[in-house]
C-alpha positions in Angstrom: -16.1 -126.3 -86.7 -19.3 -125.6 -88.5 -18.6 -122.0 -88.2 -14.3 -122.5 -88.8 -16.0 -123.7 -91.8 -18.1 -121.6 -93.2 -16.5 -118.4 -92.3 -13.3 -120.0 -95.0 -13.6 -118.0 -99.0 -15.0 -120.4 -100.4 -12.9 -119.3 -103.4 -11.4 -120.8 -102.4 -11.6 -123.4 -100.0 -13.2 -124.6 -103.2 -10.3 -124.8 -104.8 -8.0 -126.5 -102.3 -10.7 -129.2 -102.6 -10.1 -129.6 -106.0 -6.8 -130.4 -106.1 -7.0 -132.3 -103.4 -9.9 -134.1 -105.8 -7.5 -133.9 -108.4 -4.0 -134.5 -107.1 -1.4 -132.9 -105.8 0.6 -132.7 -109.2 1.4 -129.2 -108.4 2.7 -129.9 -104.7 4.8 -133.0 -105.7 6.7 -131.3 -108.8 6.6 -127.2 -108.0 8.2 -125.9 -111.1 10.0 -123.6 -110.1 11.3 -126.3 -107.6 11.3 -125.3 -103.3 15.2 -124.9 -103.3 14.6 -124.1 -99.5 14.3 -126.2 -96.3 11.0 -127.5 -96.0 8.9 -129.3 -93.0 5.9 -131.6 -94.7 2.8 -133.1 -92.1 -0.1 -134.6 -92.3 -2.3 -136.3 -89.6 -1.6 -141.0 -89.8 -5.2 -141.5 -90.4 -6.2 -138.0 -92.5 -8.1 -139.3 -95.9 -7.5 -136.3 -97.7 -4.3 -135.0 -97.0 -2.0 -139.4 -96.9 0.7 -139.9 -95.0 1.6 -141.1 -98.8 0.9 -138.0 -100.6 3.2 -135.7 -97.8 6.4 -138.3 -98.4 6.1 -138.1 -102.3 5.8 -134.2 -101.8 8.7 -134.8 -99.6 11.0 -136.8 -102.1 10.3 -133.7 -103.9 12.0 -131.4 -102.0 16.1 -131.9 -101.1 16.9 -132.4 -97.5 13.1 -132.2 -97.2 11.6 -133.6 -93.8 8.3 -134.9 -92.6 6.7 -135.9 -89.9 3.8 -137.3 -89.5 0.4 -137.2 -86.1 0.0 -140.5 -85.0 -3.3 -141.5 -84.3 -5.0 -138.3 -85.8 -7.1 -137.4 -89.0 -7.4 -134.3 -90.8 -8.5 -132.2 -88.1 -5.6 -132.6 -86.9 -4.1 -129.5 -87.1 -7.6 -128.0 -84.2 -7.7 -131.4 -82.1 -4.0 -131.1 -81.2 -2.7 -127.8 -81.8 0.8 -129.1 -79.7 1.4 -132.3 -82.1 1.9 -129.5 -84.5 3.8 -126.3 -83.2 6.9 -128.4 -81.3 8.3 -130.2 -84.0 7.4 -126.8 -86.0 8.6 -124.5 -84.4 11.8 -127.8 -83.5 12.3 -127.8 -87.7 11.7 -123.9 -87.6 14.9 -123.5 -84.4 17.3 -125.9 -86.4 16.7 -123.7 -90.1 17.7 -120.4 -88.2 19.9 -122.0 -86.9 
């Protein structure tokens, strides 16, 4: 995990963390607004990208779906990727159909 984090571009990594530290206004009220189908996902116990944040983002996108992956924290995607890929693939199959 350490090598994975250290392999990130430091400038981009810092910018991503600044969004989380300073708020997600850019994500909650995107300009221009998102008008395509959207899926917003996070983990139940993620303190950096909380379920409340995911729901707030989704409410600003007409028809957006929100999935809160139970029991996991911030690194849930790397710990249990199938819990993300299954619902993501189902969402994409609905959107493409």
